N, C-alpha and C positions, 0 to 999 in steps of 0.2 A: 808335460809328460808325453811320451809317444802314444800313439793310438795302436792298439793291438791290431795286427793285420793278418789277413789270411792270404797267402800268396804262393807263387811258384817262381823258381829262378832257372835261367838258362845261361850257361857260360858263353859269353860272346867276346872274350878277350882276344881271341884270334883275329888278326887283321887290323887291330886298333893300334895306332902309333904310340898312344900314351896309355899305358896300362900297368898298374902296379897291383899285384895280387890278382883278385878275381874280377872279371867283368861279366855282367849278366843282366838279363831283363827281369824287372820286378813288376808283377801284376798283383795289385792288392785291393782289398775291399774292407772298409772300416767296419769294425765289429763292436768295440766297446773301449772305454778308457781302461788303461792298465798301468801298473806301477813298474813297467819295464824300463829299459835303459833309454835315456834321452838320445835323440838324434842330434849329431853335431855336424858342423859343416866346415871343412878345411878352408884355409885362406891362402893356400899356395897358389902361385901363378897358374892360370889355366883352370882354376876351380872357382865355382860361383856359389855363393850362399843360396840355398834353395830349400824347398820342402819336398815331401814325397809326391807332390802334385806337379813337380817341375818337368820341363821338357827333357828330351833324351840327353845322355852323355854328361851328366852333372856329377859332382863329387859329393858323396854322402857317407856317413858313418853309421853302420848298422850293427845290430847285435847278432851273435851266432845263435845256434839252436838252443844253447844252454842259457841264453840271456846275458852272456858276457860280451863286452865290447870287443870287436875285432882289433887287432893290434895295429893295423894299418888302414889307411884310407883305401876305399875301393873306387877306382876311377874307371870311367867308361861305362857306367851303369845306365841302362835305359829303363826309365820308370814310367809305367802307364797306370791309369786309374780305371777301376771297375766300380761305379757308383752303386750304393745300396738302394734298395727299394724304399719309397716313401708312401705314406697313406694320408689322404685328405678327407676330413669329415666336416660337416656343416650343421649348424643349428640356427633356425630362423627365429627372430625375435619380434615381438610386438613393440613398435617404436614408441608408442605413447606410454606403455607400462614399463618398458625396459626389462621385460621378462620373456622367457621362451614362449613361442606361439602356442596358445592353449587350444585353439579350434573353436573358441566361443566368439571370436572377433567377427564384427559385422561391417556392412557397408560404411566406408569412410575411414576404416583403419589403415595404418601404414606399417610397413615391415622393413627389416634389414636382415642381412645374413651375416653369420660369423663362421670362421673356419679355423680348424686346427690341423697343422701339418706335423706328422709324427715320423721319426726315424729311429736310429739306435739311441740307446740311453747315453746322455752326456754329449751328444754331437748334434747341435741345433741346426736345423735346415736354414738356409739363407735363400735369397732370391725373392720372387714375388708370387702373388696369388691373384688370379682374375676371377671375379664373380660374374655370373651370367643369370639374368632374370628372364623367366618365361611366363607367358600368359596362358599356360596350360599346365596340367599336373604331371606331365611326362618329360619335361625338358626337351621337347621336340621342336623342330623348326629352328628359326633364327631368333635367338634371344637378344636381350639388350644388355650390354656390358655395364655393370654397376660398380666399376672400379676406376681409379685414375688411369690416365693413359700409361700403358706399360705395366699396369697391375698395381696391387697393393704390396708394398715392400715389407718383408718380414723384418722385425726388429727384435733381436734376442730370441728368435724363434716364435714370436707372437705375431699373429696376422691381424691387421686392422679390420674393422667391420666394413661391410659394403656401403654403398650409398643407400639412403632411405627411399623406398618406393611407396607411392600412395599420394593422396588417399585412394584406396582401392575400391572398385565396384565389387558387388557380389560375384563370386565365381571361383575358379580353380587356378592356382599359380604354382610355380616351382623355382627353386634356386639350384645352381650348380657352381662349384668352385674348382678351379684348375690351378694346381701348383706347377711352376715351370721347371723345377729342379735346380741343382747347382753342381759343384764339382764332387760333392759327396753323395748326392741323392738323385735318383731318377725322378722325372716328372710324374704327377699323379692327379687324378680327377675324382672328386667326391661322388658318391652316389647321388642320383637326383633326389632332391628333398621337396616333395609336394606339400602344399598347404592350401587351405581354402578360406574364403570369406563368405559368411552367411548374410542373409537379408536382415536389415535393421527393422525393428518394430517401429511403428509410427503411432501418432495420436492425431485426432482430427477435431480440434476445438472449433466451435462456431460462434457467430455473432449476428444478431438480427439488426437490419438497418431499415430506416424509413425510405420508402420508394418515392421518387426515383433518385434523388440526390441528398437525402437526409443523412444525418450522422448516425453513429452506432448507438444502439439501444442497450447493449449489454453493459453491466450485468443485470440491470433491473428489468429490462425487456418489458416495458409497459408503454402502451400507446392509447390513443383516444378513439372513441367511436368514429368509424368512417375512414380511419387511416389505412394505408396500403404499405406493405412491408416486403422485404426479400431477405434471404439468408445468405451468409457468406462463411466459407470454411478455409482453414489453414491446415496443410499437411505438415505436421511437426515431427521432431526427432529425425530430421533429415540432415544431410551434409551439404553445405553450400555449393561445393563443386560437383555434386552429383544430383541434379534436379530430378524430382519424381516424374514419372509418366503415368499412364493409366487415366483414370477419371474419378471425379467426385459426383455422386448422385444424391440429390436432395429429395426428402419426403416431407410433406406437410400434413399435419393431423388437426382435426377439429376437436381436439381435447388436449389437456395439459400434461399427458403422460406418454405420448407417442404410442398409444395402445391401439389395437385393432389394425385395420388396413388404411394406411394413409393414401394420399394422392401424390403422384409423381410431380415433382416441382423443378424439374430440369436437371441436366447433366452437363458438367464442364470438364474439358480435357486440357485447359490452359492453366499454367502455373507461373506465377511471378514471384521472384525471391523477395522476401520481406527483410528489411534491415535488421529487425529484431530476431530473426531466425525463422526458418520454415518457409513454405511456399504457399502463397495465396491462390486459391482456385477461383475460377469465375463464379459469379453469384447464381442463386436459384432464380426461378421465375418469380414474378411479383404475385402477391396474394392480397386481395382486398378489392374494394373497401370492406373492412371487417366489422361485423356486428360485435356488440359487447360479449365477452366470454373468454374462455381459455382455449388456447391453441398451442401447438408445438411444432418444432422443426427437428429433423435429424439428418445428418450427412454421413455418407459412407464412401470411404476411399477404397478403390479397387485393389491397390497394390500393383507392383510391377516386378521386374527382374532384380531390383535392388532393395525394395521395401515391401514389408508385409502390410496388407490392407488393414484398415481400422474403421470403426464406427464411432461417431461423436456421442457424447452424452445427449440425452433428450433436453432440448432447450425450450423452456416454457415461455409462452408469450401471453400476456394479459391485456385484453382490450377493455378499458374502463367504460362504464356507463357515462353518458353525457350528463353533466350537472344541469339542474333546472332551477329556475327562480319563480316561485308562484307569486303572482300579483293579483290582489283582490280589489275590485271596484264596486262601490255602492252608489247608485245614482238616485237622486231625489228630484222630483218635480214639485216645486212649491207654488201653489196657486195664490198669487198676490192680490189679484183683483178680477172683477168680472166686468165685461163690457158687452151690452146687448145680449146678455145671457151666455156669453162665451168666457170661459175662465182663461186668464192670462197669468203668467208668473215666470218663475226662474227655474232652470234645471242646472244642477251641478252634481259633480261626482266626488265622492270621498274615496281616496284622499287627494285627488289631483287639483280641485278648485277651492272649495271651502271645506274645511275639516270639521263639519258639524252636521247634525241632522235635526229635523224639526220634530217636536213632541208628537207622537202618534203617527209619524209619517211611515209610508210603505216604500222601502227602497228596493230598486232592482239591482240584482247582483250579476257580476260577470267576472271572469278570471282568465289568466293565461299562464303558461309555464316557460316561456322563453322561445328561442329560435330552434327550429327543427333542423337536424343535420340532413343534408341531401341524401335521399335514398332510404332514410329511416324514419318512418312515420311515428309520431308521438302517440302512443297508446295509453292505456290506463284510464283511471277515473278521477273525478274531483268529488270531495265530500266537504260539507259545510257544517260548522258547529251549531247552527240554529235550525237545521233541517235533517230529516232522516233520509237515508238512501244515498245513491251515487249518481253523479251526473257526468256526462261526456266532457272530455277536455275540449275547450273552445266553445262549448255550448253555454247558453244562459243558465245561471244558477237560480236557486230559489229566492223568492222575495224575502227581504229582511225587514223586521219591524212591524208596522201596523198599529192598531189601537194599543197594543201592549208595550209600545216603545215609550218608556217612561223617561222623565227628566233625569239628568245625571250623565254618567259616562257609559257608553255602550261599547262592547268589543265584539268583533266577528273574526272567525278563523276559517281559512280555506286550505285544504290539504290535497296535494297531488299524490296519488298512490305510487307513481313510477311504473315502469314496465321493464322488459328484458334489456332495453337499450338506454333508458333514461332513468336517472335517479329520482327518488321522491323528494318533495320539498313542501314547505308549509309557510303560511304568513298569517299574522294576526294584526288587525288594525283596531285602534280604539279612538273614539271621538266623542265630543260632548253632544248631548241632546238638549236642545233649547226650546223655550216656550215662545211661539211666534208673537210678535208685537202687533197690537192693533187689529188683530183678527182679520187677516186677509189683505191688509194694506201692504206695508213693507216692514222688514225687520233687519236688524243689523247683521250683515254677513261679512266674514273675514277670511283671509287666506289661512 
């Protein structure tokens, strides 16, 4: 069907050698689809099949003002085109969600633009659209073309999307689309469409390590008396292609709750990408050797232009007391014989030499609790089951036995109290008490 036209005509038959009926210039503008008369094209010699968009002096059949076909061909008509206005509008989309840009997108998001070119009802625009992307919110300066060379070709009036841009840093951006026009429509450019990318929230998990080259202690975070440690933090919820800047500051606390005022434990502004995601910051200063007790670390990321700062959870560190092993020794000197008024005999220690004592013997006691950790003196006291009071660690203990040491089996217990750095421990030894043979000569002794 023909397109309704709005036009004017000027008789130009005069002076043309081939002219049957009227000759005129038609200037038209497409308005809408109509049920008017079809345009037909004669096939007589000298006439060329064409459309109303043809060059000058072609043969066309048109309707008169009443909508009736004219009875003869009009030759020598000059036809010119007056294109209609078009309009171009855009909508920016979140590439990952496939939905229009919401404004909640953050660092690392990607975007693409869509465009709609509108004209008169029923007459689809053709040609192409060129998308331009700007790193500001005003479409100012020189943008980057995000369309194929020559533009995105309209197919059935539909415009393909732009190229995807991103991942985007936090900031302001804009798209603009320009339609190049066709025979029916003038070119048009969309309004500038600004959109923004916000900062991404981060998290800052930490892990404590043995210093200087020990492995990670998390998640248990337990070490031994005298160990030295340092803390390490990862800035997470980041995008691999947009590394964080700023710094991570560490704080060390002498309690297990990150309470009160801690001590500065170093600041790092270096970040290394972790294969599992996030960026590893440089470690804290070393802390130690540590006494037994509870400690904690906390790390704070400052944030930057792309990422919001964050503070780690409080990471508890427990330094265990050193274990001890109490050892008890009872030493007996047995007078086996006299020579010139001088007593001679044997000395042995229970349990190391002979595991027995002599009836009525008085045994000297001593004890120890193991090896001391460098820098941490073993404190506390020793108590003994056969005596009242406390004795110093490493000092001689009370005598055991004497006239009351009866035949049979005797037992003795030594207990170490422990202190703030060393755990308590206890030992009990039992041994036979024998009657000496021959009164001062010799008696059977065994391991």
